[in-house]
N, C-alpha and C positions, 0 to 999 in steps of 0.2 A: 551640431545640428539642433535646431529648436523645433519643438513639436507639441502637439496635444493628442493623446490617444486614450482609448478606452473601449472596453467590450460593452456593446449595446445588445441586450438580449442574447448574449453569448457570442456575438460576432465582433472581432476587433476592427476598429477604425483608427488608423494612424494618419493624422493630418499634419503636413509640413509646409504646404504651399502658401506663399505670400504673393498676392497679385503683383504684376510687373509695373503698375502705374506709379508715378511719383506720389509719395505720401502713404502708400500701403504699409510700409514698414512701421509707420507711426500708429496706424489703426490696429495692426496685428500684435502690438505689444507696447503699452504705454502706461505711465503713471502720472496722474494729474495731482500735484500737491494742493492746488487750489480747490479742486473738487473732491479730493481724498478718494480717488477711484483708480483701481488697476483694471486695465482692459487687456485681454489675451484672446487672440482669434487665429484660427487656421482652417483651411479647407483642404480637401484631398488633392486637387489638381486644378489646372487652368480650366478644364472642361467638366469637372466634377465638383458640384457645390456642397457635397456632404462634408460636414465639419462641425467645429466646436466654437462657441462664443462664451467667454467667461468674464464676468465683471465682479470685482470685490469692491464694495462700497463702504464709505465711512471708515477708511483705514489710513492711519499714518504709517506709511510703509517703513520709514526709518525707525520708528519705535516698535514695530510689530516683532514680537519675539519669535524665535525659531526653536522648536516647532510650535506651530499655532494651528488650531482647528477652527475653521470658519464654516458656519451653517447657512443654508437657505432659511432665512428667518425674517419676521416682521418686527423684531425687537429693535427699538431705536437706541442709539448711543453705543452700538457695538458694530464691529465689522459684519457685513452681510454678503451673501453669495447670490449672484444671479448667474445661472449656467444654462446654456441651450445647446442641444444637439440638433443639427439640421440634416434631414434625410434627402434633401434636394434643394432646389432653388429657394431663396430666402423669402418664404411666406408662411403664414400661420399654420396651414395644413401640413407643412413639412417640418415645423418647429416642435421640438419636445423640450420642455423647460422645467426647471426646478420651481416648485410652487408650494410654499409652506401653508397657504390657505387651504388649497384643495387636498394636498398630500400629507399635511401635518408638519408642524415645526420639526426641524432637524431631520426631515426626510431625505435631505441631500447634504453631504459635507465635503469639504476640501481641506486637506492638511498640507500646510506649507512645511516642507522638510528641509529646505536649503535656501539661503538668500546670500549670494556671493556678489557683492557689488549690486548691479541692477539685473542679475540673472536669478530668476525664481524657479524652484523645482518643487514638485509636490505630487500628491495623489488625490483622487476624488472618487466618490461612489454614492449611489442612492437611486431614488425613483424620480422619473420625469413624466410629465403629462403633456399631451398634445395641445398645441396652441389653439386649435379650433374645436376639438372634441375632448373634453376633460376626462371622459371615460377611457380613452386610449392612453395607455401608459407603457413605458419602457424602463428596464432595469439596467443601470450602468454599474459595472464592476471593473476592477483593475485599471482605473483611470490614472493617467500620469501626464505630467507636463514639464517642460523645460523651455522657458521663454525669457528672452532678453528684452528688457523694457527700455523705452525712450522716455525721458522725463520731459513733460510738457508744462 
């Protein structure tokens, strides 16, 4: 089973759901060699939009060593992490995101612990800020993921 989970302010959210529509499997786990981007996404269920959205940018997946730690950063020329936790439907009021500008460089990190074929596993933790009100923050601990990627 593939999933993304983590404790947000002490409450565990495990998201395994992939929508039923054609093409959702590509959106929920893919690697674009051309764009050098990994995308991983899961929600709680068909009727519950709480979930996770993870993008690792500027990464050559085949050359990425294991283990590797990737930070939410604005530094160019190195892999960077964009991570969001949605508390409901996908709009900025419900979005909490890693933001190195507001929360500081390295305020959120992801550690890739296993890369077997196109299955990635790892951990993540840090601070997230609200998409509409930067004063609202959440703390993520015990984050884990296991996602199979489709190469596009």
